[in-house]
FIPA-477904 format. One record per residue (C-alpha): residue in one letter; x, y, z; residue number from 1. Coordinates in steps of 0.02 Angstrom, whole numbers, plus 32768, in hexadecimal, padded with zeros to 4 digits. Layout:
BEGIN
KEDREN   residu      X      Y      Z   num
KEDREN        A      X      Y      Z   NUM
...
END
This chain:
BEGIN
KEDREN   residu      X      Y      Z   num
KEDREN        M   16E8   D855   DBB6     1
KEDREN        P   16C1   D7A2   DB97     2
KEDREN        G   169A   D771   DAE9     3
KEDREN        V   15F7   D727   DAAB     4
KEDREN        I   15EF   D66B   DAB0     5
KEDREN        S   15BD   D622   DA0B     6
KEDREN        D   152B   D5A6   DA04     7
KEDREN        T   158A   D50C   D9CC     8
KEDREN        G   1548   D45A   D9C1     9
KEDREN        T   15A9   D423   DA57    10
KEDREN        T   1558   D4A2   DAC8    11
KEDREN        K   14A5   D48D   DA95    12
KEDREN        K   1428   D471   DB20    13
KEDREN        R   13CC   D3CB   DB22    14
KEDREN        K   1320   D3DF   DADC    15
KEDREN        R   1298   D3B9   DB5F    16
KEDREN        L   1217   D33B   DB2A    17
KEDREN        D   1164   D371   DB36    18
KEDREN        T   10EA   D313   DBA4    19
KEDREN        G   1094   D2B7   DB19    20
KEDREN        Q   1135   D279   DACD    21
KEDREN        A   1175   D23E   DB76    22
KEDREN        T   10D4   D1E0   DB96    23
KEDREN        D   10DA   D18C   DAEC    24
KEDREN        N   118E   D159   DB01    25
KEDREN        T   1166   D10F   DBAC    26
KEDREN        R   10D6   D0AA   DB67    27
KEDREN        N   1140   D069   DAD8    28
KEDREN        G   11CD   D037   DB4D    29
KEDREN        K   1246   D0B3   DAFC    30
KEDREN        T   127E   D111   DB95    31
KEDREN        R   1336   D134   DBA4    32
KEDREN        R   133F   D0DB   DC4F    33
KEDREN        T   137B   D02A   DC2E    34
KEDREN        E   1380   CFE7   DCE0    35
KEDREN        K   12FB   CFED   DD66    36
KEDREN        S   133D   CFFC   DE17    37
KEDREN        A   12FA   CF7F   DE97    38
KEDREN        P   1283   CFCB   DF18    39
KEDREN        S   12CB   CFDE   DFC7    40
KEDREN        S   1281   CF8B   E061    41
KEDREN        A   1249   D036   E09F    42
KEDREN        S   11E8   D056   DFFF    43
KEDREN        L   119A   CFA9   E006    44
KEDREN        G   1163   CFC8   E0B9    45
KEDREN        E   1117   D06E   E086    46
KEDREN        E   10C0   D019   DFF5    47
KEDREN        I   1075   CF94   E069    48
KEDREN        L   103A   D019   E0E3    49
KEDREN        L   0FEF   D07B   E052    50
KEDREN        L   0F91   CFE1   E015    51
KEDREN        E   0F51   CFC3   E0C5    52
KEDREN        S   0F11   D075   E0D9    53
KEDREN        Q   0EBD   D070   E02D    54
KEDREN        I   0E63   CFCC   E055    55
KEDREN        L   0E20   D010   E0F9    56
KEDREN        E   0DF1   D0B5   E0A6    57
KEDREN        S   0D79   D075   E022    58
KEDREN        R   0D2B   CFD8   DFDD    59
KEDREN        R   0D6C   D007   DF32    60
KEDREN        H   0E19   CFCD   DF6C    61
KEDREN        Y   0DE7   CF22   DFB2    62
KEDREN        N   0E3B   CED0   DF1B    63
KEDREN        K   0EE1   CF0D   DF5E    64
KEDREN        I   0ED3   CE89   DFE4    65
KEDREN        T   0F12   CE0F   DF61    66
KEDREN        S   0FB0   CE78   DF4F    67
KEDREN        L   0FD2   CE6B   E008    68
KEDREN        Q   0FAB   CDB1   DFFF    69
KEDREN        A   1030   CD9D   DF78    70
KEDREN        Y   10B1   CDF7   DFE2    71
KEDREN        C   1082   CD8D   E079    72
KEDREN        Q   108F   CCE8   E01D    73
KEDREN        D   113D   CD0C   DFDC    74
KEDREN        H   118E   CCE7   E085    75
KEDREN        T   1219   CC75   E045    76
KEDREN        A   126E   CCFB   DFDC    77
KEDREN        H   123C   CD9A   E039    78
KEDREN        G   121F   CD71   E0EF    79
KEDREN        E   121C   CE22   E133    80
KEDREN        R   11A4   CE62   E0AD    81
KEDREN        S   1135   CDC9   E0CA    82
KEDREN        L   1129   CDEC   E185    83
KEDREN        T   1102   CEA4   E166    84
KEDREN        A   1076   CE74   E0EF    85
KEDREN        A   1036   CDF2   E16B    86
KEDREN        V   102B   CE73   E1F6    87
KEDREN        A   0FD3   CEED   E181    88
KEDREN        L   0F55   CE69   E14B    89
KEDREN        C   0F32   CE3E   E201    90
KEDREN        R   0F06   CEF3   E224    91
KEDREN        V   0E9C   CEFA   E186    92
KEDREN        F   0E35   CE5F   E1AA    93
KEDREN        C   0E22   CE89   E263    94
KEDREN        R   0DE2   CF36   E237    95
KEDREN        L   0D6B   CEF2   E1B3    96
KEDREN        M   0D26   CE70   E22C    97
KEDREN        A   0D13   CEF0   E2B7    98
KEDREN        M   0CB3   CF66   E242    99
KEDREN        G   0C40   CED9   E20C   100
KEDREN        N   0C78   CED9   E157   101
KEDREN        M   0C96   CE1D   E15C   102
KEDREN        S   0BF3   CDEF   E1B3   103
KEDREN        K   0B61   CDA7   E152   104
KEDREN        S   0ABA   CDFE   E15D   105
KEDREN        R   0A0E   CDC8   E122   106
KEDREN        Q   09E4   CE75   E0E2   107
KEDREN        A   0A83   CE82   E07D   108
KEDREN        S   0A7A   CE8A   DFC0   109
KEDREN        D   0AC6   CE08   DF4E   110
KEDREN        N   0B5A   CE7B   DF2D   111
KEDREN        E   0B7A   CE91   DFE7   112
KEDREN        T   0B6F   CDD6   E003   113
KEDREN        T   0BEB   CDB7   DF77   114
KEDREN        I   0C66   CE33   DFC3   115
KEDREN        V   0C57   CDE1   E06E   116
KEDREN        Q   0C73   CD35   E025   117
KEDREN        W   0D0B   CD72   DFC5   118
KEDREN        L   0D55   CDC3   E061   119
KEDREN        R   0D3C   CD23   E0C3   120
KEDREN        I   0D93   CCBE   E03C   121
KEDREN        Q   0E25   CD37   E042   122
KEDREN        Y   0E28   CD2B   E100   123
KEDREN        E   0E2D   CC6D   E0FA   124
KEDREN        S   0EBC   CC77   E07D   125
KEDREN        Y   0F16   CCEF   E0F3   126
KEDREN        K   0F06   CC76   E185   127
KEDREN        V   0F4F   CBEA   E11B   128
KEDREN        T   0FE2   CC5B   E0F2   129
KEDREN        L   0FFC   CC7F   E1AB   130
KEDREN        L   1001   CBC4   E1CD   131
KEDREN        H   1088   CBB3   E149   132
KEDREN        L   10E9   CC3F   E19F   133
KEDREN        L   10D6   CBE2   E244   134
KEDREN        A   1127   CB49   E1F6   135
KEDREN        A   11B6   CBB0   E1AC   136
KEDREN        A   126B   CB96   E1DE   137
KEDREN        D   1285   CC40   E232   138
KEDREN        P   1252   CC43   E2EB   139
KEDREN        G   1234   CCFF   E2E0   140
KEDREN        M   11BA   CCE5   E251   141
KEDREN        Q   1166   CC58   E2B2   142
KEDREN        S   114F   CCC7   E34A   143
KEDREN        T   1100   CD52   E2E3   144
KEDREN        A   108D   CCD7   E28A   145
KEDREN        L   1053   CC91   E331   146
KEDREN        T   1026   CD3E   E371   147
KEDREN        L   0FCA   CD6C   E2D0   148
KEDREN        I   0F67   CCC9   E2CE   149
KEDREN        M   0F2C   CCDE   E380   150
KEDREN        R   0F01   CD96   E364   151
KEDREN        S   0E9E   CD6D   E2C7   152
KEDREN        L   0E41   CCDF   E31C   153
KEDREN        K   0E11   CD4F   E3AD   154
KEDREN        E   0DC2   CDCF   E339   155
KEDREN        E   0D73   CD48   E2CD   156
KEDREN        F   0D21   CCED   E35E   157
KEDREN        E   0CE2   CD8B   E3B0   158
KEDREN        S   0CA9   CDF0   E317   159
KEDREN        L   0C65   CD60   E2AF   160
KEDREN        N   0C20   CCFD   E343   161
KEDREN        L   0C81   CC61   E316   162
KEDREN        A   0CC1   CC31   E3C3   163
KEDREN        S   0C7B   CB80   E3C4   164
KEDREN        E   0CD2   CAE2   E3FC   165
KEDREN        N   0CD2   CA9D   E34A   166
KEDREN        N   0D2B   CB37   E309   167
KEDREN        W   0DAE   CB25   E391   168
KEDREN        R   0DC9   CA6B   E372   169
KEDREN        E   0DBB   CA68   E2B4   170
KEDREN        G   0DF0   CB15   E27A   171
KEDREN        T   0E8E   CB7C   E274   172
KEDREN        F   0EB5   CB64   E32D   173
KEDREN        A   0EB8   CAA7   E318   174
KEDREN        S   0F30   CABD   E284   175
KEDREN        L   0F9C   CB2E   E2F0   176
KEDREN        V   0FA4   CAA9   E377   177
KEDREN        S   0FD2   CA24   E2F6   178
KEDREN        I   1062   CA8E   E2B3   179
KEDREN        V   10A2   CABD   E360   180
KEDREN        A   10A4   CA05   E390   181
KEDREN        G   110A   C9DD   E2F4   182
KEDREN        S   11C4   C9E2   E2DA   183
KEDREN        S   11D1   CA85   E276   184
KEDREN        V   11A9   CAFE   E304   185
KEDREN        A   1231   CB37   E37D   186
KEDREN        D   1221   CB17   E438   187
KEDREN        V   1223   CBD3   E454   188
KEDREN        V   117F   CBE3   E3F4   189
KEDREN        R   1132   CB55   E459   190
KEDREN        E   1164   CBAC   E4FA   191
KEDREN        E   1118   CC4D   E4B6   192
KEDREN        L   1074   CBF2   E491   193
KEDREN        V   106F   CBB4   E545   194
KEDREN        E   10A4   CC56   E597   195
KEDREN        K   1037   CCCC   E530   196
KEDREN        Y   0F9A   CC65   E511   197
KEDREN        L   0F8C   CBB7   E55E   198
KEDREN        Q   0FBF   CBE7   E60E   199
KEDREN        P   0F6B   CC90   E62A   200
KEDREN        Y   0EC8   CC6F   E5CC   201
KEDREN        D   0E56   CBE5   E60A   202
KEDREN        D   0DF3   CBD3   E568   203
KEDREN        V   0E8F   CBC1   E4FC   204
KEDREN        R   0ED5   CB3F   E574   205
KEDREN        Y   0E30   CADF   E574   206
KEDREN        Y   0E23   CAD5   E4B7   207
KEDREN        G   0EDF   CABC   E4A8   208
KEDREN        L   0ED5   CA1F   E511   209
KEDREN        L   0E44   C9E5   E4A5   210
KEDREN        C   0EA4   CA02   E404   211
KEDREN        F   0F42   C9AD   E446   212
KEDREN        S   0ED8   C918   E47A   213
KEDREN        D   0E84   C911   E3CE   214
KEDREN        L   0F2D   C920   E379   215
KEDREN        Y   0F73   C891   E3DF   216
KEDREN        D   0EE7   C81F   E3A5   217
KEDREN        Y   0F20   C817   E2F1   218
KEDREN        T   0FD8   C84A   E2F4   219
KEDREN        P   102E   C7F2   E388   220
KEDREN        L   10DB   C817   E341   221
KEDREN        E   1177   C81F   E3AC   222
KEDREN        V   1199   C8D5   E380   223
KEDREN        V   10E4   C904   E3A9   224
KEDREN        T   10F3   C8AD   E451   225
KEDREN        D   1196   C907   E478   226
KEDREN        N   114C   C9B2   E453   227
KEDREN        V   10A7   C992   E4AE   228
KEDREN        I   1109   C95A   E548   229
KEDREN        F   1174   C9F6   E539   230
KEDREN        I   10DA   CA67   E531   231
KEDREN        L   1084   CA12   E5C3   232
KEDREN        S   1124   CA19   E62A   233
KEDREN        T   1127   CAD8   E61B   234
KEDREN        F   107C   CAEA   E66B   235
KEDREN        D   107A   CB39   E717   236
KEDREN        P   104C   CAAD   E793   237
KEDREN        D   0FDD   CB28   E7F1   238
KEDREN        L   0F65   CB2A   E75D   239
KEDREN        A   0F27   CA7E   E790   240
KEDREN        S   0EE8   CAC6   E835   241
KEDREN        K   0EB8   CB75   E7FE   242
KEDREN        S   0E24   CBB3   E864   243
KEDREN        T   0DD1   CC22   E7E1   244
KEDREN        L   0DD1   CC0E   E724   245
KEDREN        D   0D95   CCB2   E6DD   246
KEDREN        S   0E1E   CCEB   E666   247
KEDREN        F   0DE1   CCD7   E5B3   248
KEDREN        Y   0E36   CD08   E511   249
KEDREN        M   0D92   CD0B   E4B1   250
KEDREN        S   0CE9   CD52   E4E3   251
KEDREN        E   0C88   CCB5   E50E   252
KEDREN        N   0BCF   CCA2   E52D   253
KEDREN        R   0B8F   CC74   E5D9   254
KEDREN        Q   0B74   CBBC   E5B5   255
KEDREN        T   0C23   CBA9   E56E   256
KEDREN        K   0C6E   CC0A   E5FF   257
KEDREN        D   0C21   CB92   E67C   258
KEDREN        K   0C77   CB01   E626   259
KEDREN        L   0D1E   CB5C   E613   260
KEDREN        S   0D1B   CB94   E6C9   261
KEDREN        N   0D0C   CAE3   E70A   262
KEDREN        L   0DB4   CAAB   E74F   263
KEDREN        A   0D7D   C9F5   E74F   264
KEDREN        M   0D65   C9FE   E691   265
KEDREN        H   0E14   CA43   E679   266
KEDREN        R   0E5F   C9BA   E6E5   267
KEDREN        K   0DF9   C936   E68C   268
KEDREN        L   0E3A   C96E   E5E2   269
KEDREN        A   0EEE   C974   E620   270
KEDREN        Q   0EDB   C8C9   E66F   271
KEDREN        E   0E98   C87E   E5CD   272
KEDREN        L   0F27   C8CA   E56A   273
KEDREN        W   0FAA   C888   E5E4   274
KEDREN        L   0F5B   C7DC   E5E1   275
KEDREN        K   0F65   C7D7   E523   276
KEDREN        I   101D   C803   E530   277
KEDREN        L   1041   C784   E5B9   278
KEDREN        K   0FEB   C6F8   E55A   279
KEDREN        S   104B   C719   E4B9   280
KEDREN        D   10EF   C6C8   E486   281
KEDREN        L   1165   C73C   E4E3   282
KEDREN        T   1220   C73F   E4CA   283
KEDREN        K   1297   C72D   E55D   284
KEDREN        S   12BF   C7E7   E560   285
KEDREN        Q   1206   C817   E55A   286
KEDREN        R   11DE   C7A0   E5E9   287
KEDREN        K   126C   C7E7   E652   288
KEDREN        S   1232   C898   E62E   289
KEDREN        I   1181   C871   E667   290
KEDREN        L   11BF   C818   E704   291
KEDREN        N   122D   C8AB   E735   292
KEDREN        M   119A   C924   E730   293
KEDREN        M   1118   C8A7   E76E   294
KEDREN        A   1105   C8F3   E81B   295
KEDREN        H   10F7   C9AB   E7EC   296
KEDREN        Q   10B8   C9B2   E737   297
KEDREN        V   1053   C914   E717   298
KEDREN        A   1001   C8DC   E7BB   299
KEDREN        P   0FAD   C985   E7E3   300
KEDREN        W   0F3F   C975   E748   301
KEDREN        F   0EFC   C8C8   E775   302
KEDREN        N   0E57   C8B6   E7CF   303
KEDREN        R   0E7C   C7FD   E7ED   304
KEDREN        L   0F31   C7D4   E811   305
KEDREN        E   0F10   C71A   E7FD   306
KEDREN        F   0F1B   C735   E741   307
KEDREN        L   0FD7   C753   E755   308
KEDREN        M   0FFA   C6AD   E7A9   309
KEDREN        D   100D   C644   E70B   310
KEDREN        F   1087   C6C0   E6BF   311
KEDREN        L   10F0   C6CB   E75E   312
KEDREN        T   10F3   C60E   E773   313
KEDREN        D   1127   C5F1   E6BE   314
KEDREN        S   11AE   C675   E6D1   315
KEDREN        F   11EF   C620   E76E   316
KEDREN        D   11FB   C579   E713   317
KEDREN        A   126E   C5CB   E692   318
KEDREN        G   12FA   C5CB   E714   319
KEDREN        G   138E   C63E   E72F   320
KEDREN        S   1373   C6F8   E746   321
KEDREN        M   12C2   C6E4   E703   322
KEDREN        S   1295   C67F   E79F   323
KEDREN        L   12DA   C707   E80F   324
KEDREN        A   1276   C78D   E7B7   325
KEDREN        A   11D8   C724   E7BF   326
KEDREN        L   11EC   C706   E87A   327
KEDREN        S   120B   C7BF   E895   328
KEDREN        G   1166   C7E7   E840   329
KEDREN        L   110C   C760   E8A4   330
KEDREN        F   1152   C79F   E948   331
KEDREN        H   111B   C851   E925   332
KEDREN        L   106B   C816   E8FD   333
KEDREN        M   1067   C7AF   E99C   334
KEDREN        Q   10A8   C83D   EA07   335
KEDREN        E   104D   C8D2   E9BE   336
KEDREN        K   0FB2   C886   E96C   337
KEDREN        N   0F92   C7F6   E9E6   338
KEDREN        L   0FA3   C773   E95E   339
KEDREN        D   0F97   C6C2   E9A1   340
KEDREN        Y   1023   C653   E95C   341
KEDREN        P   104F   C5C6   E9D8   342
KEDREN        Q   10D7   C57B   E969   343
KEDREN        F   1144   C617   E96B   344
KEDREN        Y   11C9   C5D9   E9E5   345
KEDREN        H   11C9   C52D   E994   346
KEDREN        K   11F4   C581   E8F0   347
KEDREN        L   1278   C5EC   E944   348
KEDREN        Y   12C7   C556   E99A   349
KEDREN        S   12D4   C4FA   E8F4   350
KEDREN        L   1345   C584   E8B3   351
KEDREN        L   13CC   C559   E933   352
KEDREN        S   1431   C4EE   E8BC   353
KEDREN        P   14F0   C4D9   E8B4   354
KEDREN        E   14F3   C54D   E81D   355
KEDREN        I   14A9   C5E2   E879   356
KEDREN        L   154B   C60D   E8D4   357
KEDREN        H   15AA   C606   E82F   358
KEDREN        S   1529   C66A   E7CD   359
KEDREN        K   153F   C71B   E78F   360
KEDREN        H   1495   C741   E7DD   361
KEDREN        R   14D5   C714   E88B   362
KEDREN        S   14D0   C7C7   E8CD   363
KEDREN        R   141F   C7E4   E892   364
KEDREN        F   13E7   C73D   E8D8   365
KEDREN        F   1428   C764   E987   366
KEDREN        R   13DA   C810   E985   367
KEDREN        L   1331   C7C2   E95F   368
KEDREN        L   134E   C732   E9D8   369
KEDREN        D   1374   C7AD   EA63   370
KEDREN        T   12CF   C805   EA3D   371
KEDREN        F   1269   C766   EA32   372
KEDREN        L   12A7   C723   EADB   373
KEDREN        A   12A9   C7CA   EB37   374
KEDREN        S   1207   C7A9   EB96   375
KEDREN        T   121D   C76D   EC49   376
KEDREN        H   1175   C713   EC40   377
KEDREN        L   11B5   C689   EBCE   378
KEDREN        P   11BA   C5D9   EC1B   379
KEDREN        A   1263   C5AC   EC66   380
KEDREN        V   125D   C504   EC0B   381
KEDREN        L   1252   C55F   EB64   382
KEDREN        V   12DF   C5D7   EB8C   383
KEDREN        A   134E   C548   EBCC   384
KEDREN        S   133A   C4EE   EB24   385
KEDREN        F   1379   C586   EAC4   386
KEDREN        I   140B   C59D   EB3D   387
KEDREN        K   143E   C4E7   EB39   388
KEDREN        R   1431   C4D3   EA7D   389
KEDREN        L   1499   C56D   EA58   390
KEDREN        A   151A   C537   EAD9   391
KEDREN        R   1527   C48F   EA81   392
KEDREN        L   1538   C4E3   E9D6   393
KEDREN        A   15C0   C554   EA1A   394
KEDREN        L   1634   C4BE   EA2E   395
KEDREN        N   164B   C4B7   E971   396
KEDREN        A   1635   C570   E94D   397
KEDREN        P   16BB   C5EC   E917   398
KEDREN        P   1701   C65F   E99D   399
KEDREN        S   16A1   C6F4   E956   400
KEDREN        G   15FF   C694   E971   401
KEDREN        I   162A   C657   EA20   402
KEDREN        V   164C   C706   EA61   403
KEDREN        V   1597   C731   EA36   404
KEDREN        V   1548   C695   EA81   405
KEDREN        I   1595   C6A4   EB2F   406
KEDREN        P   155D   C758   EB57   407
KEDREN        W   14B1   C72B   EB11   408
KEDREN        I   14A7   C696   EB86   409
KEDREN        Y   14DF   C704   EC16   410
KEDREN        N   1452   C780   EBF5   411
KEDREN        L   13D0   C6F5   EBED   412
KEDREN        L   140C   C6AB   EC90   413
KEDREN        R   13FD   C756   ECE1   414
KEDREN        N   134A   C76B   ECA1   415
KEDREN        H   1317   C6B9   ECCE   416
KEDREN        P   1367   C68B   ED76   417
KEDREN        T   1311   C5E1   ED74   418
KEDREN        C   1387   C5AC   ECE9   419
KEDREN        T   1422   C5D0   ED52   420
KEDREN        F   1414   C520   ED9A   421
KEDREN        M   1461   C4E8   ECF6   422
KEDREN        I   1509   C534   ED26   423
KEDREN        H   150A   C4F0   EDDA   424
KEDREN        R   14D0   C43F   EDBB   425
KEDREN        K   1550   C3B7   EDDF   426
KEDREN        P   1544   C2FF   EDAD   427
KEDREN        E   1509   C285   EE31   428
KEDREN        Y   1599   C20D   EE18   429
KEDREN        S   162E   C281   EE07   430
KEDREN        A   16AA   C1F5   EE2C   431
KEDREN        A   1675   C194   ED92   432
KEDREN        L   166B   C22F   ED24   433
KEDREN        T   1720   C230   ECE9   434
KEDREN        P   1733   C17A   ECB5   435
KEDREN        E   1681   C159   EC79   436
KEDREN        G   1635   C203   EC4D   437
KEDREN        M   157B   C228   EC5D   438
KEDREN        D   14DD   C230   EBF7   439
KEDREN        D   149E   C2E0   EBD5   440
KEDREN        P   13E0   C2E5   EBED   441
KEDREN        F   13D3   C36C   EB67   442
KEDREN        D   138B   C327   EAC4   443
KEDREN        M   13DF   C382   EA35   444
KEDREN        N   136C   C331   E9B3   445
KEDREN        E   12C9   C368   EA05   446
KEDREN        T   1272   C3EF   E99D   447
KEDREN        D   11FA   C428   EA26   448
KEDREN        P   1256   C4A0   EA9C   449
KEDREN        M   11DF   C470   EB28   450
KEDREN        E   1212   C3B8   EB21   451
KEDREN        T   12D2   C3BE   EB17   452
KEDREN        N   12F4   C3A5   EBD3   453
KEDREN        A   1372   C432   EBC9   454
KEDREN        I   1340   C473   EC74   455
KEDREN        E   137D   C3CC   ECBE   456
KEDREN        S   1427   C3DC   EC6C   457
KEDREN        S   14BF   C449   EC8F   458
KEDREN        L   1529   C4C4   EC2C   459
KEDREN        W   15C4   C458   EC25   460
KEDREN        E   15E2   C49E   EB76   461
KEDREN        I   160C   C548   EBBF   462
KEDREN        H   1687   C4F7   EC37   463
KEDREN        T   16D8   C4A3   EBA1   464
KEDREN        L   16E5   C549   EB45   465
KEDREN        Q   1749   C590   EBD8   466
KEDREN        S   17DA   C528   EB93   467
KEDREN        H   17C5   C567   EAE1   468
KEDREN        Y   1861   C582   EA79   469
KEDREN        H   1834   C638   EA58   470
KEDREN        P   185B   C6A2   EAF2   471
KEDREN        N   17C9   C719   EAD5   472
KEDREN        V   174D   C68A   EAD2   473
KEDREN        A   1796   C63B   EB6E   474
KEDREN        T   1791   C6E2   EBC9   475
KEDREN        I   16DD   C70A   EB9D   476
KEDREN        A   16A5   C658   EBC7   477
KEDREN        N   16E0   C674   EC7A   478
KEDREN        I   1656   C6F5   EC98   479
KEDREN        I   15DA   C666   ECB0   480
KEDREN        S   1642   C620   ED41   481
KEDREN        A   165E   C6CA   ED92   482
KEDREN        P   15DB   C723   EDFF   483
KEDREN        F   1552   C776   ED99   484
KEDREN        T   1579   C829   EDCC   485
KEDREN        K   1559   C877   ED22   486
KEDREN        H   14A3   C89D   ECFB   487
KEDREN        A   14AE   C873   EC42   488
KEDREN        Y   1525   C875   EBB0   489
KEDREN        N   1504   C8DE   EB17   490
KEDREN        L   14FE   C862   EA86   491
KEDREN        E   152A   C8E9   EA09   492
KEDREN        D   15DB   C8E6   EA4E   493
KEDREN        F   15F0   C831   EA17   494
KEDREN        L   1586   C81C   E97B   495
KEDREN        D   15F9   C85F   E8F5   496
KEDREN        H   1699   C806   E926   497
KEDREN        T   16ED   C79B   E8A2   498
KEDREN        Y   1778   C71C   E8B1   499
KEDREN        L   17EC   C790   E84F   500
KEDREN        Q   17CB   C820   E8C7   501
KEDREN        M   17EA   C7B3   E95E   502
KEDREN        L   188C   C771   E913   503
KEDREN        G   18C4   C821   E8E8   504
KEDREN        T   18A2   C859   E99B   505
KEDREN        E   190F   C7CE   E9DF   506
KEDREN        L   199C   C7F0   E964   507
KEDREN        S   199B   C8AA   E989   508
KEDREN        K   19AF   C893   EA44   509
KEDREN        E   1A53   C8C9   EA8F   510
KEDREN        I   1AB5   C833   EACE   511
KEDREN        K   1AF7   C858   EB7D   512
KEDREN        K   1B4B   C7AF   EB95   513
KEDREN        P   1B7C   C73D   EB05   514
KEDREN        P   1B1E   C697   EB0C   515
KEDREN        V   1B7F   C5F8   EB33   516
KEDREN        V   1B89   C58A   EA99   517
KEDREN        E   1BF4   C4FC   EAE1   518
KEDREN        Y   1C02   C4D4   EB99   519
KEDREN        E   1CA3   C474   EB78   520
KEDREN        I   1D21   C4A1   EAF1   521
KEDREN        P   1D5A   C403   EA96   522
KEDREN        K   1E10   C3ED   EA67   523
KEDREN        K   1DE9   C388   E9CC   524
KEDREN        V   1D52   C36E   E95F   525
KEDREN        F   1D6A   C2B1   E94F   526
KEDREN        F   1DB1   C242   E9D7   527
KEDREN        Q   1E02   C199   E9B2   528
KEDREN        N   1E31   C111   EA2C   529
KEDREN        G   1EDE   C131   EA71   530
KEDREN        Y   1ED5   C1EC   EA61   531
KEDREN        A   1E53   C210   EAE6   532
KEDREN        P   1E1E   C1B8   EB84   533
KEDREN        E   1D68   C1D6   EB5A   534
KEDREN        K   1CFD   C15E   EAFC   535
KEDREN        D   1CEB   C17B   EA43   536
KEDREN        S   1C63   C1FA   EA1C   537
KEDREN        L   1BC2   C1C5   E9C5   538
KEDREN        L   1BF9   C21E   E926   539
KEDREN        V   1C99   C1B7   E91E   540
KEDREN        R   1C3D   C115   E941   541
KEDREN        L   1BBF   C134   E8B8   542
KEDREN        W   1C3B   C175   E836   543
KEDREN        D   1C92   C0F5   E7CA   544
KEDREN        F   1D46   C130   E7AA   545
KEDREN        S   1D7E   C096   E74C   546
END
C-alpha cells in the first residue's frame, strides 16, 4: 500500500487570494504580472465594433465617439486600425443623421441643442480626418477615404438638407477636389473618382466642373494642370452629347434638377474650364497632350469651336511635331464640325521644308498628308503644288525618304488625272535643252500653293531619280514612267523604311554573278615613258617623284 505523503513545505498548495485582496493589489499596481501583452488586431477590431454598437445603442455612449476619433486620426502609425475606425464612424454618423439626431429643431431643449452641436463638431472633425487620409501616401487608404467622404456627404446633404451650391463649392467636396488635383493622390484614385462619381452622376459632374474651375482660378500650378487634364481626358466623349441627364447622386429639389439636367450648362462649364487651361502657361508636354485629344475629348464640349482657333494657331507656330498635331485637330474640326479655316492648306504647304524628309516625324507627317489630300474635290492647281514641291525636295532627300515620296505622288496622280500632264509635258525647244537648259515655271519660294505655277511645270525630278545611285530608289522611280495599271500603293509599306534597313537588304541579297570591278586589268599601277606605249596616266603626271 502506498505510504502517506507528508505535508512538507515544498509541496504546499499556493494560497488563493481573496477578492478584496486581489482588487487592492490591482489598484496599488502590485500585481505579479510585470508585462502587458499588446492587443491583437482582431481584438482591436472587436473593440471598435463594440464602441460603434454602444454609441448607436444609447446617448449615454456618445462620448465614445472621441475614442473612435482618436483611433481614426492615428493613421500614420496604425493604418489598418485607422481605416477600421473611419468606416465605423461613417456608419455611426450616417445612422445618427438618418435618425434625425443631428438635426436642429425649434422645439428642442437647450440640452438637446447642445448635443446636436457637439455631434456636428465631431462630424466636422471626422471629415477633416478623412481629408487627411485622402492625402496619405497609401493608394488603398486614399481609395477608402474617397468612398467614405462621398458616402458621408450623400447622407449629410439628404438628411440635413444641405445640398446647396455653396456647400458643394465651399465645403468638403471642394476640399476633396483640391486634394485630388494635387500631387499626393495616385492616378488610380483619380480614375476611381471619375468612374464612380463624375461620370455616372450628373450632379457630381456639374459641381465637380465648378470646383475644378474655381480651383484653377487661384492655383494655376503645373501639377494641378496635369491632373485636371488627366481627369478631363478620362471622361466619356458621349457625355457631351447625352440626351437625358437624370442620374443624380443626391436628392435634389426640382429647381436644382432643372439646372443640373440642362446639357448646355454642363457644356458651358466644361468649355470655361478648358479655356482657362488653354489660356494658361502650358508646358510643351501639356500642349501636346491636349492636341492629341483635341478632336475626341476637347472639341465635343465646346459650344463655339472658334474659341479653339487661337490655341491651335499658336500651337502650329511652335513648329515640329506640334504643328502636325495642331493641323490634325484643325482638319478634324473642319471635316466633322464644319469649321471654316481658309488658311489650312497654306499652313500645310509651309511645312514642306527640306527638313521634313529627314525628320523623325516623317512617317506621321505622310500619314496626315495622305489624309488631308485624300479628297478628289481639291483644286488641281493646289494638288500640283504639293506634288511638285515634294518632288523637288526628294532630290536632296535620303533614300528612305524618297521611297515614300514616289508612291505618294503616284497615288495623287491617280486621284487627280488633271495633274498627269506634268509627267507628259515636253519642252518646246528640245534641241536647245541640252546645251542651254530651261527655266522651270515652278516658283519654289512662293508660299501660296495656288500661285506656284506648278501645274505648268513637269516632273523632271522623278526622271532624274530614275538614275539614283541606290537601286531601290531607281527601281521605284520608274513606276511614274510605266503605265498606271496599279490602283494605288499602300503607303504603310514604305513609311517605316530606314537607310540601315535598305542597306541591310542589299547586303543580304544572294549574288548570282560577281560584279565587274575593272573592265581592263592593268599590268602595272604606274606607267613611265619607255615602259608602255600609252600616255602617262593622270596620277603619274600629277605625282612628283623627284
